[in-house]
C-alpha positions, 0 to 999 in steps of 0.5 A, a space after each residue: 500500500 502506497 503512503 499518501 505522503 509518497 504519492 503526494 511527493 511523486 505527484 509534486 515532482 511530476 508537476 515540476 517535471 512537466 513545468 521544466 519540460 515545457 520550459 525546455 520545449 519553449 526555449 530550445 525547440 520553439 525559440 528559433 521559430 518564434 524569433 523568425 516569426 517575430 522578426 518577419 512580423 515586425 519587418 513587414 509592419 515597418 516595411 509596409 509603412 515605408 512602402 506607403 511613404 514611397 507610394 505617396 511620393 515622399 521625399 528622399 529624406 523621409 525614406 532615409 529616415 524610415 530606412 535608418 529606423 529599420 536599420 537601427 532596430 533590425 540592422 536591416 538594409 532597405 532598397 527600392 526598385 521601380 517596376 522595371 527593375 531600376 534601383 531608385 533608393 538604397 540604405 544599408 550598413 551591412 557588408 555586401 553579399 557576393 551572389 546576393 543579386 540572384 536571390 534579390 532577383 527572385 524576391 523582386 520577381 515574385 513581389 512584383 506580382 503583388 504579394 509579400 515575399 519572405 526568403 532566407 539565404 546565407 551571407 557568404 562573407 559573414 557566415 550568417 543567415 539573411 532574411 529577405 522581405 519583398 514588399 510591393 509598392 502600390 495596389 496589387 492591380 497597379 504595382 509601382 515598384 518593389 521594396 526589398 528589406 534585408 536583415 541578418 538573423 541572430 545566431 540562434 544555434 549558439 544562443 540555444 547552446 548557451 540556454 541549454 547549458 543554463 537550463 541543465 544547471 537550473 533543472 538540477 537545482 530546481 529538481 533538488 530544491 523541489 524534491 526537498 520541498 515536496 517531501 517537506 510539504 507532503 509530510 506536513 500535509 499528511 501529519 494531521 491525517 495521521 493524527 486523525 487516523 490514530 485518534 479514530 483507531 484509538 476510538 475504535 479500540 474503545 478509548 473515547 476520550 482521545 483528543 485530536 491535536 489539529 488546529 488548522 483552519 482548512 478542511 483537515 481542521 474541520 475533519 479534526 473538529 468533527 472527530 473531536 465532536 464525535 468523541 464528545 458525543 460518544 462519551 456522552 452516549 457511553 455515559 448514558 449507557 452506563 447510567 442506563 445500566 446502573 439505573 435500570 439495575 437499581 430500579 429493577 432490584 427493589 421490585 424484584 427483591 420485594 416480589 421474591 421476598 413476599 413470594 417466599 413469605 407466602 410459601 413459607 409463612 402466610 400461605 394459609 392465612 387468606 388476609 395476609 396472603 391477599 395483601 402480599 399478593 397485591 404487593 407482588 402484583 403492584 411491583 410486577 406492574 412497576 417492572 412492566 412499566 420500567 421495561 415499557 419506558 426503557 423500550 420506548 426511550 430506546 425506540 425513540 433514539 433510533 432512526 426507525 422512529 417515525 411519526 404517523 401524523 394525522 388529524 384527531 380529536 384531542 378531547 376524545 384522547 384526553 377522555 380516553 386517558 382520564 378513563 384509564 385513571 378513573 378507578 385509581 383516582 376514585 380509590 385514592 380519593 383524588 378529584 379529576 376535573 376536565 375543562 374545555 373537552 366537552 366539544 370536538 377539537 381537531 389537532 394534527 399529530 400522531 394520536 398514539 404518541 400524544 396519548 402516551 404524552 397525556 398518559 405520562 403527564 397524568 400518571 406523573 400528576 397521580 403519583 405526586 398528588 396526595 389523597 383528597 387532592 385534585 388533578 385538572 386537565 384543561 384545553 385552550 385553543 386559539 386561531 392556530 394552536 391548541 394548548 393542553 395543561 395537566 395540573 395537580 396540587 401535589 408537593 410540587 417541584 423546587 425552582 432548582 430542580 425544575 430544569 432537570 425534570 426532563 432528564 432521563 432517570 431524574 426523580 424529584 422525590 427519591 422514594 417516588 414510584 415510576 422509572 424517571 423516564 416518563 417525562 423524558 419520553 414525553 419530551 422526545 415525542 413533543 420535540 418530534 412534533 415540533 411542539 412547545 412544552 414546559 412545566 411550572 410549579 409552586 411548591 405545595 400549591 400547584 404544578 402544571 405541565 403543558 404542551 401545544 399542538 397545531 390546530 386543524 
């Protein structure tokens, strides 16, 4: 398996190699062609302007001035011929070339036909290439003469040799420096990746408290931040898991001990005494119901924390749902001497929501009120509606909740009264259901006076 640092190093060297290759190509292969193209283009441009001066009947002084500029820029000689071949003007500081007349005659003949002609020849005395450019004077249909410009070309081959020697040295230095820099940059780039990988591996082994020491502000820094956040969330989940095991174990232990103890007592002592046996059997049934409630609440909470938990939203009558829940508590409230009152539920009030889940919320709130309301107390269920929402309130006159404890009542396994019945999950389950409905909810309490739980639903 290739390391990413090696791959980065190779790729950076490849990029540098391509850059150097383009530099060699442009300076060695294309230099001569570009130089020739540039010279021809510039001499054509200057020659056309000078031909225009001659065509317009310019003076010899103007022609000499233009020819001098050409000579200064390109070391060029300028000659003008009439259409009959007579030399009418000449300006050149370059030594004469033996046999040059033959080439000039060819250039003259082709240019006289109406087109610009470019030729290269060799100077037999200077041993250098000569560029000949023929420019017609006048319009193609009425040629008045021919302007021939001759310019020596620079010794490109010698220049290419010098450039090649320099490029060899530059290439060696660049490859050496770039190799070192590429190695350093690849290491610097992969260092945070290795740290993140190490942290992820340690988390996979069960060490969730790892810290990723990467503080950069780029994408790797974002990834490191995500890993840190993941570590924190996993620690929270692990703590919740441990708390769940500890709390469930603790909560299950008490009813199981009572069930076992009373069952043994019935078997060994009171089995033949009906009054004592019935009382102890009632306790066993009550603790069995408590265990079942714990299991149901734990399963409900676990289900809500999975991706499979989805609401089945629809329209339903909240008054009917409240009546159904109140009916389930009628026997217990009568037995305990609690007055249960309902307000605003004497008509159909249609809301949007998952009816079974909202009934679970109502059951948990009413059950919580029942568990904390003494004999002779009251529980009130009130429904109020406005244009868009319906508000449901469940109140009781139990012992209440202190201001310090009120923010924690929605936490899992939290109990205001340590000796109270229930699992400590009822309000947490209600909170998760209401959050899934995007409902507003809350609790208010004045100790020993009134405690109120409320939530809202969208009105149809």
